[in-house]
Every structure is written in C-alpha cells, then in structure tokens.
N, C-alpha and C positions, 0 to 999 in steps of 0.2 A: 782939450782939457777943460774948456769952459762949458762943455755940454752938461745939461741938467739930467738928461736921460738918454741912454743908448739901449733902445728896446729891440728885441730880436725874435726871430723864429726860424726854424729850419725843418726840412723834411728830407730824410735820407732813406734810400732803399727803393728797389723796384716796386714794392708794395707799400711804400711809405712806412716801413716798420719802425723807424725812429722819428719821432716828432717832438718838438719842444718849442715852447713860447715863453719869453721872459719879458716882464713888464718894467723891470729896472726902476722901481720906485713909483711908477704911475699907479693909479687905483687899479686893483685887481681886475684883469680881463679887458682893460681898455686899450692896451697897446700890443702886447705879444700875440694875443689871440686874434685880433683883427689882421695882423700881418700874416699869421698862419692861415687864416681863412682865405686870404687872397691867393696864397700859394696853392691851397687845395682847389679853389675855384679855377685857377689857371692850369691845374693838373701838372704842376712842376715837380720834378724829381731831383734829388740830390742838390737841393738849393737852400742857401742861407741868405737871410736879409737882415740888415741892421738899419734901423731908422733912428737918427740922432735928433733930439729936440733941445733947443735952447729956450729956456723960459723967458718970455718977453713981457711978463706982467699981465697977460690976458688969460683969465681962467676960462678954459673951454668947456668944462663939465664933462661928464662921462660920455655923452653922445658926441660931443665935439671932438674928444680925444679919439674915439673909435673911428669917426669919419676922417680925421686928420691922418691917423696912422694907416688906415686902409688906402686913402688917396695917395699918400706918399709912397707906399709900397707899389701900387699899380703904376704910378707915373715913373718910378725908378725902373721897374721891369720893362715898361714900354720904351724908356729912353735907352736902356742897355741892350735890349733885344733878348731873344730866347734862341738857344740852339738845341738841336736834337743830336744826342751822342749815340752812335750805333757802333757796337762791337763788330769789327770786320776782320776777316782773314785776309792777309796779303798773300797773293799767289804770284809766283815768279814764273815767267815763261822765257826761256832762252832759245833764240833761233838765229839762223844765218841772216845776214843783211838782206838777202833776196826776199825774205818773208816780211820785212819791216813795213813796207807800204801797205800791203794788204791787211796785215794784222792790226796796225795802228788805225787804219781807216775803219775797219770793222768794229774795233773797240770804241772809237770815238762816236760811232753811231749806235752804240748799244746802251744797255742800262748800267754797264760797269764803268767805274771811274779809274782812270790811270793814276797811279801814285807817282811813278817815276819811270823814265826810260834811261837805261844805262848803255852807253855806246862803248863797248869793249872790243875784244877780238870777235865776239858775237854780240848780238843785241839782247839785253835782258829787260823785259817789260814787267813791271810790278803793278799789280791791279788789286784794288779793294773789292772783296767779294763777301757777301753775307754768308754766314756759315751754312744756312739752309740752301744756298744756291751753289755751294762748292762743287758738288758732283756734276751738276748741269753745266757749270762754267768749264770745268776740266774736259768734259765730253765735247763741248762746243769748240774749245781751243784745239783739242786733239784733231777734230774733224777739219777745222780751218787750216791747220798746218800739215794735214795729211800725215799726222803722227811724227812730224819732224821736230816739233817743239819739245824741249826738256822742261817739264812742269814740276815745280816744287812748292810745297806749302811753307810759308814763312810765318812770321809772328802775328799775333792778334793785336790790333790797334783800334782805338776809338777814332771814328771819323765824325767830325762835327759839321752839321748842315744847319743853315739858318732856318728858323721856323717862322712862317708868316701867318 
C-alpha cells in the first residue's frame, strides 16, 4: 500500500495477440513499455509482470527509469524461472501384470513421459503424448504388447517443463 507505482505489462496468446503496458503514473513509456520489451525479447507467452517501485527521493530521469524497470523485469524472470507449457494428450494403456516390466522399461527409455501407473486388477499406465505423436505412440504400444493392451485416449492437459 506504500508503493508509489505498480507498473505492468503482459502478453497473451500464441501469437501475442493481446499486449498491454501500463506506466501507473511514471512518465509515458518509461515503465510499462520497457517491461513489455523484456517479455518480447525473451519470447515469453501468456505472461504478466508487475514491477512495484517505492519512491526513495532519487530522481532517475527517463533513461534511469527505463533501465530500472527493464533490469527489475529481467532479474525477476531469471529468479523465478521460465517453463514451457505443452498441451499433451493423456493416453491410457491397460495391460495384465505380465506386461508391466517390459512396458514400463520401454516407456522409461523412450521420449514419452509416464504420468501415472495405477495398480488395479490390471495395470493402467497413463502417458503424456504430443497430439502429433498420438498415432505413432498407439502403433508402438500395440506392437509392444502384441495387441494385448487396451488403449484409450484421455483428457488433454498442459505439461510444464523447465526452460533453460
């Protein structure tokens, strides 16, 4: 509540269709736009940043404000980290326990990521699969299990991976 300025910017959409920069009382273009430019430079999507400034009696001038807001944005992003969110299809494969060892071993050494293994009367293995890889994955699992696996397509979920 003691903040002098809460300046912000955001970019939303796969093609950055929605962009907004707010200076919150700072001289025009010295706060929100530099924050937005950092988001653009880092190619971040669906991201919002708020930089809060408490006036300490030092006048930074336009150039100093631009540098301060840009630096605060970059340092904040670096400190929090960036994740890549991929929309994935969850595919369920239900097999008898006799297939578990082989199937789990093959999956763990593949490009696919296991979401969960459910141990019921049969084993149900849930795997994240990119939509473009769905048919390839299903054919691979069918071959691995000699057609013994019951395969169903489940929900679509976002999977987050750290970006380095």
